[in-house]
N, C-alpha and C positions, 0 to 999 in steps of 0.2 A: 504493500500500500504506500501511496505517496504521503510524505509528511509535509506539514506547513513550514513556513519560514520561522527560524528561531531568532529570538531577540538576544542581544549580547548578554543580558543579565542571566539568562538560562545557560548559555554556553559556558559561562564562568563558574557555574555551580553544578556539580553532578547531582542528579535528581533521581529519586525512586518514588514511583507511584504504587501504592499498596491498596489492593481491593480484597477485603475478606468476603467470602461467600459461603452460603449454606443452601444447597439445593437451588442453585442459581442458573441451571442450564437453560431455562426458558427466557432469561432476561439479560445475562451477562454479555451476550454478543453485541448488543447495542452499545453497552458501556465501552467494551474494548474497541469496537470500530471507531468510536468518537475519539478515543485517546490515541490510537495508532496514527490517525490522520495528523496529529499535532506533535508527535514525539519522534518520528523518523528523522535521522540525521543529527540528532542532538545527543548530549551526554546524559542519557536518561534510560531507566529501565522500568518495566511494569511487572509487578509481582502480584499474582493471584494466590491467596491463601485459601485453600479448599478445606473448610472446617468440618470434615466428616460428612460430606454430602452423600446422600443415598441415591441420587439421580445421576444423570450423565454429565454433571458439571465438568469433571476432569476431561472427559472426551471432547467437550465443546472447546475448552481452553486449549487443548493440545492441537487443535486445528490452526491456531495462530502461531506463526513463527516469531521467535524473539521474545516471547513472554515466559517468565519464570513461574512455573507452577509448583507451589509448596503444599503438600498434603499432610494433614494431621487428623487425629481423632477429634470428634466434636468436643470443643472446650469453650465455646462462646465467642462472640465477636471481639471482646476486649482482648482475649488471649490470642485470637487470630491476628489482630492488628499488631500486637506486641511481637508475635513470631515474625511477621513481615518486617517490622522495624529492626529486629535483631539480625536478620539476614540481608537487609538492604545494603547497597554499596554507596548510595547517595549521601552527600553531606546534608541535603534537604530531603525530607520525606513528605509525601503528599498522601492523603487518604481520601477515597471516595467510596461510594457504595455500589453494589452490583446492579442496582436499579436506577442509577443516575447516568445521564447522558451529558457529557461536558460540551460546552460551546467551543468553537474552534480556537478562541483565544484564552481559554480557561487556564492553561498551563502558564502562559506568559503573565497573566494577571495574578495568579497565585504566587509566582516567584518574585514579582516586582517588589513587594514590601521588604524582601530580604537584602535589597541593596543597602538598606540601613543595617549596619552590623549589630545594632542593639535589638533588632526585632528577632524574637524567638519563635513566634507563631503567627499564622494568618488564617482568616476565615472568609469563605466565599458565600454565595447566595443560591437559593432555590428559585426555580420558576417552573411553571407547568403549562401544558397545552390543553388541559382538561376544561370542559365546558359545564360540567354539572355544578349545581349550586354550592354544595358543601365544599367541593374542591376549590371553587373560586373564593369562597370565604376563607379557607385555609391559606390560600396564597396571599390574600390581603392581610391576614394575621401575621404571616412572615414578613411582609413588607412593612407592617407597622413596627415590628421589632428592628428591622434594618434601619428604619427612620431614626430610632434611638441611637444606633451605632454610628450613623453616617458622619457626624461631626466630632466624634471622640478621637483623641490622639492615641488612646490605648483602650483595648477591650479586655474582658475577662471571661469570654464565652466563645469557644470554638467547637462547632458541630462537626462530626466526622464525615458528613456527606460532602464537605468541601473544606478540607483542613490541610494545613502545612506546618511543619515544625523543623527546626534545626535538629538533626538526628541525635547529636551528642547531648543536647538538652533534654530531648524526649527520653533517652535512655537514662540520663541522670535522675529523672523523676520516676524511673522504673515503669514508664509507660502507663497504659490504662489500668485501672483497678479491676482485677478479675473477679472481685467479689460481686460485681454486677453481672448476672448471668445472661442478660438480654441486652440488645442494642438500645440502651435507654439510660441516660444520665452518667454513664462512665466518661463520656466526653466532657460533660459539664464539670465533673469532679476533678478531672485532670486540669482543666482550664482554671478552676478555682485554686488549685495547689500552685500552679505556675504564677498566677496573679499574686498569691500570698508572698512569693519570693521577690515581687517587684519586677518581674520580667515583662517585657514589652510585647504585646500582641496587637495585630492590626486587622481592621476590617477591609477586605478587598471587594468592593462593591461591584466591580466589573467581572469578577470570577464567577461565572454562571454555570450551574448544572440544572438540567431539566429532570423532573421527578414526577412520579405519580402519587398524588396526595390521597388520603381517604376521601371517597366520593359519596358516602352515605352517612347519615347522622349516627347510626350505630357504630360504624367503624371509627368515625371521628371521636366519639365519646369514649370508646374503649381505649383509643390511643391516648386521650387526655388523662384518663384514669391511670393508665400505666405510667405515663410520664410523671404525674404527680406522685405516685407511689414511690418510684425510684429516686425522684428528686429529693425526697425526705432524707434518704441515705446520703446523697451528695452534700446536702446542707448540714446534716448531722456531723459529717467529717470536716466541714468547713463552715462553722456556725456564723462567722462574720458576714457571709453572703446571704444570710436569711433576710437581712435588712434591704440590700440593694445589690444588683449586678447590672452589667451593661446591656443585657438582653431582655429582661423581664419588665414589662410595664408595671409601675406601682399601682395603677388602678386595677390591674388584674388581681393583684394580691388583695386589695380592698374588696373586690367582688366575691372573693372566697367566703366572706362573712355573710353574703346574701342568703344562701340556703338555711343555715342555722338561725339567722336572725328572723327569717320569714316564719320558721316553725315556732320560735318563741313568741313572735308577734301574734300569730294565729291562735296560739294557746291563751295568750293574754286577752285577745279579743273575745274568745269564748267564755273566759272566766269573769271578765270585768265589764264587757260590752261598753267600751268608751264611745263618746260622741264621734270622735274621729278614729276609725279603726287603725290600730298600730300596723297591721299588715299593709294597709294602703300607704302609710308613711314609708315603710321599708321598700315597697315596690317603687314608689316615686323616687326614693334615694338611689335605688339601683338603676332605674332608667336614666336618671341624671348622670350617673357614673359612666353609662354607655355612650353618652352623647358625643364626646370627642371622637371615639372610634367610629361611630356611625356616620358622622359628618365626613370624615376622611374617606370612609368606604363608599358613601354615596357619590363622591366625586369620581371614583374609579368604576363603580358598578352599582347603579341605583337600586337594583333588586336586592343585592347582598346587603347594601347599606341599610335599607328599610327593614330587612329581616334580622339584622345583626343583633339587636337587643335580645330577641328570643334565643338566638344561637349562643350569645354570650351567657345567658342565664343557664342554658343547658350545659355549657362548658363549666361554669362555676359549680354546678351540682356534681358533675363527674370529677372535677378536681378536688372538691372537698371530700368526696368519698375516697379518692386515691390518697390524699394526705392523711386522712383518718386511718385507713388501712396501713399506710406506710409507717405511721407513728406506732401503731400496735406491733407491727413487724419489727420495728427498730428496738422496741423495748425488750423483745425476746432475743435479739441478736447482739453479740458484742461488736463494738466498733473495731474494724481491722484496718491496718495499713494496706497500701497497694500490694505489698509483698505477701500479705496474708496473715501477718502476725497481729495480735491484739495491740491496740494503742491505748 
């Protein structure tokens, strides 16, 4: 396959792109095709870590020349990424997922921040071609977070779908915490630890990968529940980030109070029967909190914007359930360091 032109910044830095996969035979080809078009002719390697797949993932990957296939027993995405980093040859390592399709200039955009020798990590962005309502809402959600990062000199939140690190620093941190068994919050936890050391991480707004978001309400809410559940562990290990990070809107945290507050208000209304129902006050306060997001969403997608208060209410319910379950789980489990020893 023909490669694109390489910028001087990439030529100067050996790069390794690491893709963990589990049963990715049906989707990894699109990912590899997009990457190969922009890596040929440069000092770069692509590593696919096959994490115990039971389908034909290995067979699909071996059809591509020049890609290193590393196979291991199923150990989870954090362990798979760490394995790739340990075997990588590049001074800079990039991560993406097997269901992501990188834009032609993704590699250049991800590497550019490392022209600054103080930069340790960089984060790119998601986009989608999907047309269904929930997927469009998810995309606007991501864009609202990117808006928070756009003007920051330094961030503390790098997602694995479009991530880059100096390999020596990544290994110094012992990589991703393998106590996270699923692809959820292990990337947040590593970002928090790097931030705690004062290391500089940058938002690369033009480093774009296309992705398939949840496109039904049930899939979306399950994902939000899961993220909230595992986010509890990440924050438990990095408690200073409970207050604020560069990725999470503060209003979203406030909205987590809505479901329990509404239950309390409804109980109060039944018991006291006040002239002004407390439940209406809670609903009004919640709707007011959704207004900034809704107005921004309306400017991009009027239908999504008008429906966003209801979607944000559903999100808050899923998240508060996830946080509650995560807190219960955390009380039963000792806090471990990324190496697996109690801290």
